[in-house]
Structures are given as C-alpha cells and as structure tokens.
C-alpha atoms as a printed R data frame, in Angstrom:
    type eleno elety resid chain resno       x       y        z
1   ATOM     1    CA   MET     A     1 -29.149 152.152  -99.421
2   ATOM     2    CA   SER     A     2 -25.543 151.320 -100.302
3   ATOM     3    CA   SER     A     3 -22.932 150.529  -97.645
4   ATOM     4    CA   GLU     A     4 -21.200 153.831  -98.477
5   ATOM     5    CA   ASP     A     5 -24.451 155.731  -97.906
6   ATOM     6    CA   ARG     A     6 -25.017 153.913  -94.615
7   ATOM     7    CA   MET     A     7 -21.523 154.817  -93.459
8   ATOM     8    CA   ALA     A     8 -21.943 158.482  -94.448
9   ATOM     9    CA   GLU     A     9 -25.339 158.706  -92.769
10  ATOM    10    CA   ALA     A    10 -24.065 157.089  -89.556
11  ATOM    11    CA   PHE     A    11 -21.003 159.338  -89.466
12  ATOM    12    CA   GLU     A    12 -23.102 162.470  -89.989
13  ATOM    13    CA   TRP     A    13 -25.471 161.408  -87.221
14  ATOM    14    CA   PHE     A    14 -22.591 160.753  -84.820
15  ATOM    15    CA   GLY     A    15 -21.006 164.105  -85.686
16  ATOM    16    CA   ASN     A    16 -24.261 165.953  -85.096
17  ATOM    17    CA   SER     A    17 -24.648 164.232  -81.711
18  ATOM    18    CA   LEU     A    18 -21.114 165.224  -80.745
19  ATOM    19    CA   ARG     A    19 -21.614 168.859  -81.730
20  ATOM    20    CA   ALA     A    20 -24.931 168.973  -79.867
21  ATOM    21    CA   GLY     A    21 -23.375 167.480  -76.725
22  ATOM    22    CA   ARG     A    22 -25.680 164.465  -76.886
23  ATOM    23    CA   LEU     A    23 -23.242 161.579  -77.231
24  ATOM    24    CA   ALA     A    24 -24.233 158.278  -75.693
25  ATOM    25    CA   HIS     A    25 -21.765 156.399  -73.509
26  ATOM    26    CA   GLY     A    26 -22.088 153.276  -75.637
27  ATOM    27    CA   TYR     A    27 -22.576 152.492  -79.319
28  ATOM    28    CA   VAL     A    28 -23.175 149.041  -80.779
29  ATOM    29    CA   VAL     A    29 -21.728 149.303  -84.278
30  ATOM    30    CA   VAL     A    30 -23.197 146.504  -86.394
31  ATOM    31    CA   GLY     A    31 -21.001 145.638  -89.343
32  ATOM    32    CA   SER     A    32 -17.793 143.802  -90.109
33  ATOM    33    CA   PRO     A    33 -15.658 144.113  -86.932
34  ATOM    34    CA   ARG     A    34 -12.457 144.505  -88.935
35  ATOM    35    CA   GLY     A    35 -14.062 146.113  -91.933
36  ATOM    36    CA   ASN     A    36 -16.630 148.883  -91.998
37  ATOM    37    CA   ALA     A    37 -17.252 148.822  -88.225
38  ATOM    38    CA   SER     A    38 -13.560 149.477  -87.526
39  ATOM    39    CA   GLU     A    39 -13.569 152.119  -90.241
40  ATOM    40    CA   PHE     A    40 -16.471 153.863  -88.538
41  ATOM    41    CA   ALA     A    41 -14.778 153.654  -85.125
42  ATOM    42    CA   ARG     A    42 -11.603 155.278  -86.474
43  ATOM    43    CA   ALA     A    43 -13.629 158.026  -88.138
44  ATOM    44    CA   ALA     A    44 -15.525 158.631  -84.876
45  ATOM    45    CA   LEU     A    45 -12.257 158.772  -82.915
46  ATOM    46    CA   ASP     A    46 -10.964 161.287  -85.429
47  ATOM    47    CA   LEU     A    47 -13.898 163.532  -84.518
48  ATOM    48    CA   LEU     A    48 -13.495 162.951  -80.785
49  ATOM    49    CA   TYR     A    49  -9.800 163.814  -80.776
50  ATOM    50    CA   GLY     A    50  -9.898 166.669  -83.260
51  ATOM    51    CA   GLY     A    51  -7.792 165.283  -86.082
52  ATOM    52    CA   GLY     A    52  -4.013 165.404  -86.425
53  ATOM    53    CA   GLN     A    53  -1.580 163.180  -84.554
54  ATOM    54    CA   ALA     A    54  -3.917 162.640  -81.610
55  ATOM    55    CA   SER     A    55  -6.525 161.110  -83.901
56  ATOM    56    CA   GLN     A    56  -3.927 159.007  -85.689
57  ATOM    57    CA   ARG     A    57  -2.695 157.604  -82.377
58  ATOM    58    CA   ALA     A    58  -6.269 156.945  -81.252
59  ATOM    59    CA   GLY     A    59  -7.023 155.050  -84.448
60  ATOM    60    CA   ALA     A    60  -3.846 153.007  -84.091
61  ATOM    61    CA   GLY     A    61  -4.445 152.152  -80.443
62  ATOM    62    CA   SER     A    62  -1.463 154.123  -79.130
63  ATOM    63    CA   HIS     A    63  -3.309 157.115  -77.618
64  ATOM    64    CA   PRO     A    64  -3.341 157.013  -73.783
65  ATOM    65    CA   ASP     A    65  -7.044 157.894  -73.698
66  ATOM    66    CA   ALA     A    66  -8.216 155.489  -76.458
67  ATOM    67    CA   THR     A    67  -8.128 151.738  -75.923
68  ATOM    68    CA   TRP     A    68  -8.712 148.937  -78.428
69  ATOM    69    CA   ILE     A    69  -9.336 145.399  -77.224
70  ATOM    70    CA   GLU     A    70 -10.154 142.162  -79.026
71  ATOM    71    CA   PRO     A    71 -10.572 138.433  -78.342
72  ATOM    72    CA   ARG     A    72  -7.542 136.620  -77.060
73  ATOM    73    CA   LEU     A    73  -5.776 134.018  -79.155
74  ATOM    74    CA   LYS     A    74  -6.382 130.823  -77.174
75  ATOM    75    CA   SER     A    75  -9.855 131.351  -75.748
76  ATOM    76    CA   ARG     A    76 -11.179 133.433  -78.676
77  ATOM    77    CA   LEU     A    77 -13.022 135.381  -75.997
78  ATOM    78    CA   ILE     A    78 -12.707 138.773  -74.362
79  ATOM    79    CA   GLY     A    79 -11.952 137.873  -70.766
80  ATOM    80    CA   ILE     A    80 -12.787 139.342  -67.397
81  ATOM    81    CA   GLU     A    81  -9.203 140.590  -66.950
82  ATOM    82    CA   GLN     A    82  -9.487 142.675  -70.107
83  ATOM    83    CA   VAL     A    83 -12.753 144.187  -68.917
84  ATOM    84    CA   ARG     A    84 -11.264 145.005  -65.506
85  ATOM    85    CA   SER     A    85  -8.396 146.740  -67.265
86  ATOM    86    CA   ILE     A    86 -10.896 148.773  -69.280
87  ATOM    87    CA   ARG     A    87 -12.808 149.769  -66.158
88  ATOM    88    CA   GLN     A    88  -9.623 150.956  -64.498
89  ATOM    89    CA   LYS     A    89  -8.509 152.995  -67.502
90  ATOM    90    CA   MET     A    90 -11.902 154.526  -68.122
91  ATOM    91    CA   SER     A    91 -12.275 155.564  -64.472
92  ATOM    92    CA   GLN     A    92  -9.044 157.565  -64.534
93  ATOM    93    CA   THR     A    93  -8.688 161.195  -65.514
94  ATOM    94    CA   ALA     A    94  -7.936 161.622  -69.221
95  ATOM    95    CA   PHE     A    95  -4.222 162.106  -69.831
96  ATOM    96    CA   GLU     A    96  -4.760 164.707  -72.517
97  ATOM    97    CA   GLY     A    97  -8.132 166.020  -71.446
98  ATOM    98    CA   GLY     A    98 -11.312 165.510  -73.394
99  ATOM    99    CA   PHE     A    99 -12.759 162.102  -74.132
100 ATOM   100    CA   LYS     A   100 -11.760 158.632  -73.050
101 ATOM   101    CA   ALA     A   101 -12.773 156.021  -75.616
102 ATOM   102    CA   CYS     A   102 -12.716 152.249  -75.875
103 ATOM   103    CA   VAL     A   103 -13.237 150.190  -79.031
104 ATOM   104    CA   ILE     A   104 -14.163 146.534  -78.498
105 ATOM   105    CA   ILE     A   105 -13.571 144.440  -81.599
106 ATOM   106    CA   SER     A   106 -15.985 141.490  -81.910
107 ATOM   107    CA   ALA     A   107 -17.852 142.522  -78.771
108 ATOM   108    CA   ASP     A   108 -20.064 139.450  -79.132
109 ATOM   109    CA   ARG     A   109 -17.002 137.509  -77.882
110 ATOM   110    CA   LEU     A   110 -17.413 138.890  -74.375
111 ATOM   111    CA   GLY     A   111 -17.557 135.886  -72.057
112 ATOM   112    CA   THR     A   112 -20.439 135.677  -69.596
113 ATOM   113    CA   GLU     A   113 -18.448 136.965  -66.631
114 ATOM   114    CA   ALA     A   114 -16.789 139.634  -68.749
115 ATOM   115    CA   ALA     A   115 -20.127 140.740  -70.226
116 ATOM   116    CA   ASN     A   116 -21.665 141.172  -66.780
117 ATOM   117    CA   ALA     A   117 -18.639 143.138  -65.601
118 ATOM   118    CA   PHE     A   118 -18.787 145.324  -68.684
119 ATOM   119    CA   LEU     A   119 -22.479 145.952  -68.060
120 ATOM   120    CA   LYS     A   120 -21.575 147.517  -64.714
121 ATOM   121    CA   THR     A   121 -19.162 149.834  -66.533
122 ATOM   122    CA   LEU     A   122 -21.967 150.952  -68.837
123 ATOM   123    CA   GLU     A   123 -24.313 151.432  -65.904
124 ATOM   124    CA   GLU     A   124 -21.800 153.622  -64.052
125 ATOM   125    CA   PRO     A   125 -20.062 155.693  -66.752
126 ATOM   126    CA   SER     A   126 -17.519 158.209  -65.593
127 ATOM   127    CA   GLY     A   127 -16.965 161.571  -67.223
128 ATOM   128    CA   LYS     A   128 -16.654 161.894  -70.980
129 ATOM   129    CA   THR     A   129 -16.387 158.210  -71.846
130 ATOM   130    CA   VAL     A   130 -17.497 156.522  -75.067
131 ATOM   131    CA   PHE     A   131 -17.552 152.811  -75.888
132 ATOM   132    CA   PHE     A   132 -17.778 151.394  -79.415
133 ATOM   133    CA   LEU     A   133 -18.858 147.749  -79.494
134 ATOM   134    CA   LEU     A   134 -18.090 146.370  -82.949
135 ATOM   135    CA   THR     A   135 -19.973 143.234  -83.951
136 ATOM   136    CA   ASP     A   136 -21.608 141.407  -86.807
137 ATOM   137    CA   ARG     A   137 -23.659 139.354  -84.316
138 ATOM   138    CA   PRO     A   138 -25.530 141.850  -82.122
139 ATOM   139    CA   GLU     A   139 -27.952 139.136  -81.103
140 ATOM   140    CA   ALA     A   140 -25.097 137.497  -79.160
141 ATOM   141    CA   LEU     A   141 -24.720 140.525  -76.860
142 ATOM   142    CA   LEU     A   142 -26.551 140.693  -73.549
143 ATOM   143    CA   PRO     A   143 -29.926 142.419  -74.038
144 ATOM   144    CA   THR     A   144 -29.077 144.620  -71.048
145 ATOM   145    CA   ILE     A   145 -25.936 145.819  -72.846
146 ATOM   146    CA   ILE     A   146 -27.897 146.478  -76.035
147 ATOM   147    CA   SER     A   147 -30.488 148.480  -74.091
148 ATOM   148    CA   ARG     A   148 -27.839 150.844  -72.740
149 ATOM   149    CA   CYS     A   149 -26.253 151.597  -76.102
150 ATOM   150    CA   GLN     A   150 -27.174 153.425  -79.277
151 ATOM   151    CA   ARG     A   151 -27.215 151.133  -82.290
152 ATOM   152    CA   ILE     A   152 -25.437 152.035  -85.524
153 ATOM   153    CA   SER     A   153 -26.152 149.596  -88.375
154 ATOM   154    CA   LEU     A   154 -23.682 149.765  -91.230
155 ATOM   155    CA   GLY     A   155 -24.634 146.554  -93.011
156 ATOM   156    CA   GLY     A   156 -22.577 144.670  -95.532
157 ATOM   157    CA   ILE     A   157 -19.381 142.654  -95.232
158 ATOM   158    CA   THR     A   158 -16.369 144.719  -96.130
159 ATOM   159    CA   VAL     A   159 -13.634 142.226  -95.292
160 ATOM   160    CA   GLU     A   160 -13.536 140.770  -98.773
161 ATOM   161    CA   LEU     A   161 -11.697 137.738 -100.074
162 ATOM   162    CA   ALA     A   162  -8.982 138.254 -102.629
163 ATOM   163    CA   ASP     A   163 -10.305 137.600 -106.131
164 ATOM   164    CA   GLU     A   164  -8.138 134.507 -106.539
165 ATOM   165    CA   TRP     A   165  -9.645 132.831 -103.469
166 ATOM   166    CA   ARG     A   166 -13.191 133.807 -104.354
167 ATOM   167    CA   LEU     A   167 -12.650 132.277 -107.794
168 ATOM   168    CA   GLU     A   168 -11.240 129.095 -106.242
169 ATOM   169    CA   VAL     A   169 -14.316 128.719 -104.055
170 ATOM   170    CA   MET     A   170 -16.703 129.379 -106.932
171 ATOM   171    CA   ASN     A   171 -14.911 126.892 -109.185
172 ATOM   172    CA   MET     A   172 -15.157 124.284 -106.446
173 ATOM   173    CA   LEU     A   173 -18.875 124.916 -106.031
174 ATOM   174    CA   ALA     A   174 -19.541 124.920 -109.774
175 ATOM   175    CA   GLN     A   175 -17.885 121.489 -110.140
176 ATOM   176    CA   GLY     A   176 -20.519 119.914 -107.915
177 ATOM   177    CA   ILE     A   177 -23.376 118.967 -110.255
178 ATOM   178    CA   ARG     A   178 -25.917 116.538 -108.848
179 ATOM   179    CA   THR     A   179 -24.228 115.450 -105.625
180 ATOM   180    CA   GLY     A   180 -23.135 118.861 -104.349
181 ATOM   181    CA   PHE     A   181 -19.488 117.796 -104.507
182 ATOM   182    CA   ILE     A   182 -18.378 115.005 -106.862
183 ATOM   183    CA   ASP     A   183 -15.779 113.764 -104.389
184 ATOM   184    CA   ALA     A   184 -16.459 114.949 -100.847
185 ATOM   185    CA   ILE     A   185 -13.037 113.943  -99.529
186 ATOM   186    CA   GLY     A   186 -11.302 115.606 -102.453
187 ATOM   187    CA   ALA     A   187 -13.443 118.699 -102.005
188 ATOM   188    CA   ALA     A   188 -12.556 118.776  -98.304
189 ATOM   189    CA   GLY     A   189  -8.896 118.734  -99.268
190 ATOM   190    CA   LYS     A   190  -9.441 121.506 -101.791
191 ATOM   191    CA   LEU     A   191 -11.344 123.656  -99.312
192 ATOM   192    CA   GLY     A   192  -8.590 123.044  -96.777
193 ATOM   193    CA   GLU     A   193  -6.015 124.242  -99.318
194 ATOM   194    CA   VAL     A   194  -8.028 127.383  -99.985
195 ATOM   195    CA   LEU     A   195  -8.301 128.172  -96.265
196 ATOM   196    CA   THR     A   196  -4.589 127.511  -95.746
197 ATOM   197    CA   GLY     A   197  -3.805 129.948  -98.558
198 ATOM   198    CA   ILE     A   198  -6.109 132.568  -97.104
199 ATOM   199    CA   LYS     A   199  -4.484 132.164  -93.668
200 ATOM   200    CA   ALA     A   200  -1.025 132.676  -95.216
201 ATOM   201    CA   ASP     A   201  -2.199 135.830  -97.011
202 ATOM   202    CA   VAL     A   202  -3.765 137.258  -93.849
203 ATOM   203    CA   THR     A   203  -0.627 136.527  -91.845
204 ATOM   204    CA   LYS     A   204   1.574 138.242  -94.403
205 ATOM   205    CA   GLN     A   205  -0.699 141.258  -94.710
206 ATOM   206    CA   LEU     A   206  -1.072 141.953  -90.984
207 ATOM   207    CA   THR     A   207   2.584 141.284  -90.257
208 ATOM   208    CA   GLU     A   208   3.627 143.778  -92.933
209 ATOM   209    CA   GLU     A   209   1.153 146.456  -91.830
210 ATOM   210    CA   GLY     A   210   3.046 147.138  -88.625
211 ATOM   211    CA   ASP     A   211   0.907 150.143  -87.660
212 ATOM   212    CA   SER     A   212  -1.687 148.554  -85.430
213 ATOM   213    CA   GLY     A   213  -0.250 149.824  -82.146
214 ATOM   214    CA   LEU     A   214  -0.234 146.280  -80.745
215 ATOM   215    CA   GLU     A   215   2.784 145.501  -78.607
216 ATOM   216    CA   ASP     A   216   3.490 141.794  -78.638
217 ATOM   217    CA   ASP     A   217   3.395 138.634  -80.709
218 ATOM   218    CA   GLU     A   218   0.387 137.253  -78.850
219 ATOM   219    CA   ALA     A   219  -1.669 140.301  -79.769
220 ATOM   220    CA   LEU     A   220  -0.564 140.049  -83.398
221 ATOM   221    CA   ASP     A   221  -1.473 136.358  -83.459
222 ATOM   222    CA   ALA     A   222  -4.883 137.233  -82.043
223 ATOM   223    CA   ARG     A   223  -5.441 139.767  -84.831
224 ATOM   224    CA   ILE     A   224  -4.331 137.272  -87.472
225 ATOM   225    CA   ASN     A   225  -6.630 134.566  -86.168
226 ATOM   226    CA   ALA     A   226  -9.573 136.943  -85.807
227 ATOM   227    CA   ARG     A   227  -9.121 138.265  -89.352
228 ATOM   228    CA   TYR     A   228  -8.707 134.737  -90.697
229 ATOM   229    CA   ARG     A   229 -11.930 133.627  -88.989
230 ATOM   230    CA   GLU     A   230 -13.760 136.495  -90.679
231 ATOM   231    CA   CYS     A   231 -12.394 135.376  -94.050
232 ATOM   232    CA   ARG     A   232 -13.338 131.772  -93.294
233 ATOM   233    CA   ASP     A   233 -16.841 132.934  -92.390
234 ATOM   234    CA   HIS     A   234 -16.959 134.703  -95.743
235 ATOM   235    CA   VAL     A   235 -16.016 131.473  -97.519
236 ATOM   236    CA   LEU     A   236 -18.838 129.672  -95.722
237 ATOM   237    CA   ARG     A   237 -21.164 132.496  -96.682
238 ATOM   238    CA   LEU     A   238 -20.297 131.934 -100.348
239 ATOM   239    CA   VAL     A   239 -21.013 128.223  -99.930
240 ATOM   240    CA   MET     A   240 -24.241 128.939  -98.036
241 ATOM   241    CA   LEU     A   241 -25.494 131.298 -100.752
242 ATOM   242    CA   TRP     A   242 -24.770 128.660 -103.392
243 ATOM   243    CA   HIS     A   243 -26.844 126.030 -101.622
244 ATOM   244    CA   ARG     A   244 -29.528 128.597 -100.917
245 ATOM   245    CA   ASP     A   245 -29.775 129.171 -104.664
246 ATOM   246    CA   VAL     A   246 -29.994 125.426 -105.233
247 ATOM   247    CA   LEU     A   247 -32.796 125.278 -102.655
248 ATOM   248    CA   LEU     A   248 -34.647 128.121 -104.393
249 ATOM   249    CA   CYS     A   249 -34.306 126.320 -107.707
250 ATOM   250    CA   ALA     A   250 -35.563 123.071 -106.177
251 ATOM   251    CA   CYS     A   251 -38.616 125.026 -104.997
252 ATOM   252    CA   GLY     A   252 -39.246 126.338 -108.501
253 ATOM   253    CA   ILE     A   253 -38.237 129.933 -107.710
254 ATOM   254    CA   ASP     A   254 -37.265 132.023 -110.731
255 ATOM   255    CA   GLU     A   255 -33.511 132.321 -111.301
256 ATOM   256    CA   SER     A   256 -33.718 136.116 -111.133
257 ATOM   257    CA   LYS     A   257 -33.906 135.612 -107.353
258 ATOM   258    CA   PHE     A   258 -30.601 133.723 -107.282
259 ATOM   259    CA   HIS     A   259 -27.579 135.303 -105.657
260 ATOM   260    CA   TYR     A   260 -25.335 133.694 -108.297
261 ATOM   261    CA   VAL     A   261 -27.355 134.602 -111.363
262 ATOM   262    CA   GLY     A   262 -24.308 134.089 -113.568
263 ATOM   263    CA   TYR     A   263 -24.141 130.446 -112.485
264 ATOM   264    CA   ALA     A   264 -27.820 129.745 -113.129
265 ATOM   265    CA   ASP     A   265 -27.131 126.834 -115.494
266 ATOM   266    CA   ARG     A   266 -24.912 125.097 -112.953
267 ATOM   267    CA   ILE     A   267 -27.423 125.705 -110.198
268 ATOM   268    CA   ARG     A   268 -30.249 124.239 -112.265
269 ATOM   269    CA   ASN     A   269 -28.128 121.161 -112.906
270 ATOM   270    CA   ALA     A   270 -27.382 120.838 -109.197
271 ATOM   271    CA   ALA     A   271 -31.091 121.128 -108.353
272 ATOM   272    CA   ASP     A   272 -32.354 118.812 -111.096
273 ATOM   273    CA   GLY     A   273 -34.163 115.939 -109.393
274 ATOM   274    CA   LEU     A   274 -33.013 117.035 -105.955
275 ATOM   275    CA   PRO     A   275 -35.794 116.647 -103.362
276 ATOM   276    CA   TYR     A   276 -36.688 119.737 -101.390
277 ATOM   277    CA   ALA     A   277 -35.774 118.037  -98.101
278 ATOM   278    CA   GLN     A   278 -32.288 117.207  -99.388
279 ATOM   279    CA   ALA     A   279 -31.728 120.734 -100.669
280 ATOM   280    CA   LEU     A   280 -32.815 122.147  -97.307
281 ATOM   281    CA   LYS     A   281 -30.551 119.692  -95.487
282 ATOM   282    CA   ARG     A   282 -27.529 121.031  -97.361
283 ATOM   283    CA   VAL     A   283 -28.269 124.567  -96.211
284 ATOM   284    CA   ASP     A   284 -28.554 123.238  -92.653
285 ATOM   285    CA   VAL     A   285 -25.222 121.404  -93.008
286 ATOM   286    CA   ILE     A   286 -23.404 124.616  -93.911
287 ATOM   287    CA   ASP     A   287 -25.031 126.434  -91.007
288 ATOM   288    CA   THR     A   288 -23.936 123.622  -88.690
289 ATOM   289    CA   MET     A   289 -20.366 123.919  -89.971
290 ATOM   290    CA   ARG     A   290 -20.390 127.627  -89.163
291 ATOM   291    CA   LYS     A   291 -21.564 126.939  -85.608
292 ATOM   292    CA   GLN     A   292 -18.963 124.204  -85.132
293 ATOM   293    CA   PHE     A   293 -16.196 126.589  -86.166
294 ATOM   294    CA   GLU     A   294 -17.455 128.963  -83.472
295 ATOM   295    CA   GLU     A   295 -17.239 126.134  -80.928
296 ATOM   296    CA   ASN     A   296 -13.525 125.678  -81.639
297 ATOM   297    CA   ILE     A   297 -13.934 122.180  -83.109
298 ATOM   298    CA   SER     A   298 -11.040 121.039  -85.297
299 ATOM   299    CA   GLU     A   299 -11.250 122.830  -88.637
300 ATOM   300    CA   SER     A   300 -10.249 119.783  -90.674
301 ATOM   301    CA   GLU     A   301 -12.805 117.646  -88.853
302 ATOM   302    CA   VAL     A   302 -15.600 120.153  -89.446
303 ATOM   303    CA   ILE     A   303 -14.752 120.415  -93.146
304 ATOM   304    CA   GLU     A   304 -14.489 116.680  -93.814
305 ATOM   305    CA   GLN     A   305 -17.606 115.709  -91.875
306 ATOM   306    CA   GLY     A   306 -19.583 118.631  -93.255
307 ATOM   307    CA   LEU     A   307 -18.803 118.005  -96.892
308 ATOM   308    CA   CYS     A   308 -19.446 114.286  -96.513
309 ATOM   309    CA   SER     A   309 -22.838 115.147  -95.012
310 ATOM   310    CA   LEU     A   310 -23.686 117.150  -98.120
311 ATOM   311    CA   ILE     A   311 -23.830 114.008 -100.242
312 ATOM   312    CA   ALA     A   312 -25.158 111.624  -97.586
C-alpha cells in the first residue's frame, strides 16, 4: 500500500469514528512527525473544527482549543512544565465549544517525568478531548501510553531532502570503492558541509513560512532544529541503506534486492573482497552514529569518529 493510500485509509477511518461518536482520547500517529504525521493531524483537526477559519487556526496552532507542542531547543525534550500546561488547558471548558485537541510533535521526546504526568492526563480525560502523539519511534513511548491510545500507522518518510543534497550524499557514497570512504577525514568534512547546507536551507524555509502560529524566537529555533534533525536522520538513512546493500552483496544476495539498484556496479566494487564481518561492522557504525546524535554528542565528533571507524 502506498503512503497516499495509507493516509487516505487512516483519514477515512478517523472520519467514520468521529461521525459515529467513537473517537478515542488519544491517537499515536506513526509517521514523519513533521511530514505525513503532521499532515494527518491537520486534516483531523479540520474535521474536528468543521473547516473554515477555525480549522485553519487549529492547524496553525493559534486556535484557543487546539494546542501544538514540541521538544524544546536546549534539552531536545518535552518537559514536565509543557505537560502541566497541557493538563491545565485540556481541563478547562472549550472557548468555542466542541473539541479540545492537543498535537504533540515527536512525542517520543517526552522525558520520563513528563511521560508519567502525561499518562495521568490520558487516564483522566475530561470532556471532548483528543490527543495526537506524532512519532516515528513509537517503541520509545511508554507502553502504558501506547495501551491507552489508538494507533494510526502512516509509514514512509515524507520529509524529503532537496534533490541537490541527496545527490551530494550519493556522490560521496559512490566515491568510496573498497574502503568505504577513500579519505575518511575528507569525507567527514564533505558530510559536514552537506549538513551545514541542509541546516541553512531549513532555517531559511521555516523563517520564511511565517504561518506556524509560534510566538517567539526560541520556539522557531526549536522547530528549525527539530526539522534539521529529521533531515540529518534522513542523510544517515541514505548512508545506512548504502552499507546495507554492500552487506547484502558481501553475502552473495542478488542485486535485485538492493535499495540502490542503479548503483549496483559501485556496490559490487565496494563489496569485492570485503569480509562479511567488516561489512556488518559498517552497518553497526552508522547505527551507532544515529544513536550518538540522539544523545546530543557533538555532531562534528560523531561524524569524524564514525567515518574513521568505517575504514578501521
């Protein structure tokens, strides 16, 4: 099923639940938090608030009965203060009648204390309240939160890299023949340049949008950093898929199973004579880099050490 079909099916199901008066208080929307999951949340809010200006304000975060929250800039977490604010708002009478809704972007970023506090909110819902927990890592949510929500799986990554950056990454990968990267330090510098360019593009795009309903520079910075981290994750995904293909080739798997079928010749060259253990290690290195980014370790340090490990 295509991502478009998944979205249409999920939206139809949500609409039918609304019309039948069977809405859940919480929905875990599994997809790209700033891509298809946000798109679904805005479409659902449009149904809840009946279209028109009310729906537009709800989707932009400026409706008094619809709240959007996301990880803070410095901690990269959703803190206990934010959850307390949600609880207070959701316990009040709706300003305009009807539903009160809250969209939590990257809900997997709920800190331990915040997650436990939010669980209490789910356990004691008030009135016509609906929560949308957007995440691409549902496994990071508390099982008790998952158990109290309906799950909507959209699949796919819809926050895509610009073609120029995707091409830069693929060219960098294709240059690595037998050693993964011919010059690890040089490759680290190149990858750093790519990420710096992506960060500049994201900053420009979100600054020019100006319709997010966010009120201050700190909130804008948080959005920029969250979007950039999604793009950086996408870059690592491209790198991971490359080394996965090399691993498949090293195992003698037919190239029709490759993700990058169009680069089959380059992948065969990269895998030629490469021991299985070494090919597997490279996949593990990329996964470790992803985890280190999540732990807020210096980006430049993660990149340099990671790429050096690829040829060790």
